[in-house]
C-alpha positions in Angstrom: 83.9 86.1 147.8 86.9 87.5 145.9 88.9 85.2 143.6 92.1 86.2 142.0 94.4 83.2 141.7 92.0 81.2 139.5 91.3 84.0 137.1 94.9 84.9 136.6 95.7 82.3 134.0 92.7 83.4 131.9 93.8 87.1 132.1 97.4 86.1 131.5 96.3 84.2 128.4 94.3 87.2 127.2 97.2 89.5 127.8 99.8 87.2 126.1 97.5 86.7 123.1 96.9 90.5 122.8 100.6 91.2 123.0 101.3 88.5 120.3 98.7 90.0 118.0 100.2 93.5 118.5 103.7 92.1 117.7 102.3 90.2 114.7 100.7 93.3 113.3 103.8 95.4 114.0 106.1 92.8 112.4 103.8 92.6 109.3 103.7 96.4 108.9 107.5 96.7 109.4 108.1 94.0 106.8 105.7 95.7 104.3 107.6 99.0 104.9 110.9 97.2 104.3 109.6 95.6 101.2 108.4 99.0 99.9 111.8 100.5 100.5 113.6 97.6 98.7 111.3 97.8 95.7 111.6 101.6 95.6 115.3 101.2 95.1 114.5 99.8 91.7 113.4 103.3 90.7 117.0 104.7 91.1 117.9 103.9 87.4 114.7 105.7 86.4 115.7 108.7 88.5 119.1 108.8 86.9 117.6 108.4 83.4 115.2 111.2 84.1 117.9 113.5 85.4 120.3 112.7 82.6 117.6 113.1 79.9 116.3 116.4 81.4 119.8 117.8 81.8 120.8 116.8 78.3 117.6 118.2 76.8 118.2 121.6 78.6 121.9 121.7 77.4 120.9 120.8 73.8 118.2 123.4 73.8 120.6 126.0 75.1 123.3 125.0 72.6 120.7 125.1 69.8 119.7 128.6 70.7 123.4 129.7 70.5 124.0 127.9 67.3 120.9 129.5 65.7 122.7 132.8 65.8 125.3 131.6 63.3 124.7 132.9 59.8 123.7 130.6 56.9 123.8 127.2 58.9 122.2 128.4 62.1 118.6 127.3 61.2 119.7 123.8 60.1 121.8 123.2 63.1 119.1 124.5 65.4 116.6 122.0 64.0 119.1 119.2 64.6 119.7 120.3 68.2 115.9 120.6 68.7 115.4 117.0 67.5 118.2 115.8 69.8 116.6 117.7 72.7 113.2 116.1 72.0 114.9 112.7 72.1 116.5 113.6 75.4 113.1 114.7 76.8 111.6 111.4 75.7 114.4 109.6 77.6 113.5 111.7 80.7 109.8 110.7 80.3 110.8 107.1 80.1 112.7 107.5 83.4 109.6 109.1 85.0 107.3 106.3 83.7 109.7 103.8 85.2 109.6 105.5 88.5 105.8 105.6 88.5 105.7 101.9 87.6 108.1 101.0 90.4 106.1 103.1 92.9 102.9 101.3 91.9 104.6 97.9 92.2 106.0 98.8 95.6 102.6 99.8 96.9 100.9 96.7 95.4 103.5 94.3 96.9 103.4 96.0 100.3 99.6 95.8 100.4 99.7 92.2 99.2 102.0 91.1 102.0 99.7 92.8 104.6 96.5 91.1 103.4 97.2 87.7 105.0 98.5 88.8 108.5 95.9 91.6 108.9 93.2 89.3 107.5 94.0 86.8 110.2 93.7 89.5 112.9 90.5 91.0 111.5 88.7 87.8 110.6 90.3 85.4 113.1 91.4 87.0 116.4 89.2 90.1 116.5 85.8 88.3 116.3 86.9 85.9 119.0 88.1 88.8 121.2 84.9 90.8 120.7 82.8 87.7 121.4 84.7 87.1 124.6 84.2 90.7 125.6 80.5 90.5 125.0 80.2 87.3 127.0 82.3 88.7 129.8 80.2 91.9 129.9 77.0 89.9 129.9 78.3 87.6 132.7 79.4 90.6 134.7 75.9 92.2 134.4 74.3 88.9 135.4 76.4 88.6 138.4 75.1 91.9 139.8 71.7 90.3 140.8 70.5 87.2 142.5 68.7 85.9 139.4 71.7 86.5 137.3 73.9 84.6 139.7 71.4 81.8 139.6 71.7 81.7 135.8 75.5 81.7 136.0 75.3 78.9 138.5 73.1 76.9 136.1 75.5 77.5 133.3 78.4 76.3 135.5 76.4 73.1 136.3 76.0 72.4 132.5 79.4 73.3 131.3 82.0 72.9 134.1 84.0 69.7 134.6 82.5 67.3 137.3 85.6 67.4 139.4 85.2 71.2 139.7 81.6 70.9 140.6 82.1 68.2 143.3 84.7 70.3 145.0 81.9 72.8 145.8 79.5 70.1 147.1 79.3 66.3 146.6 75.6 66.8 145.7 76.0 70.2 144.0 72.9 69.9 141.8 70.6 69.2 144.8 72.2 72.1 146.7 71.6 74.4 143.7 68.0 73.2 143.4 67.2 74.0 147.0 68.7 77.5 146.5 71.7 77.2 148.8 73.3 80.7 148.6 76.9 79.4 149.2 76.5 76.8 146.5 74.9 79.3 144.0 77.7 81.8 144.7 80.4 79.2 144.3 78.9 78.0 141.0 78.5 81.6 139.7 82.1 82.3 140.7 83.3 79.2 138.9 81.6 80.4 135.7 83.0 83.9 136.1 86.5 82.7 136.7 86.2 80.7 133.4 85.8 84.1 131.7 88.6 85.7 133.7 86.3 87.8 135.8 86.3 88.7 139.5 83.5 87.0 141.4 81.8 88.7 144.2 78.5 89.8 145.7 
């Protein structure tokens, strides 16, 4: 007995859920990347400060070297230029430190916004999905033999709605007890369809 129509809603629900989870993760990652880029823009002043400080330090050092060649006042002026170059290098270091701080902040915020959505997937959806996969695999293995079909039929008797059971046979429990093959197969198929699996001998 092959059943496709009844299992379609289960498979469709699984597919839609999986696609929604993929879209959820993709959206969360894209948002985290966007946030990272936005925060990284705060490092632009630091980059400019580093560039300006480094350039100024190089120019002052070069000028100090040239001034040092002057007689009498060269040494004094060189010392002044050296101090000014050191101050410019300090300014460049401040710019580098600011960039590192902004980079760390960007990473921290990006990871923080990923914790909740990925946590929902890892600790909410994924365990349920794995549990369904294990149950489906077990049911499929059971369906391969007569004893397994009998167990699936018993599970259907204890868990399926009465209206579904009475469609198979008005006295479905009695039919199952006497081992009616058609009833056992129908009950097993009902349980398999609940898991979105194809029923068959």
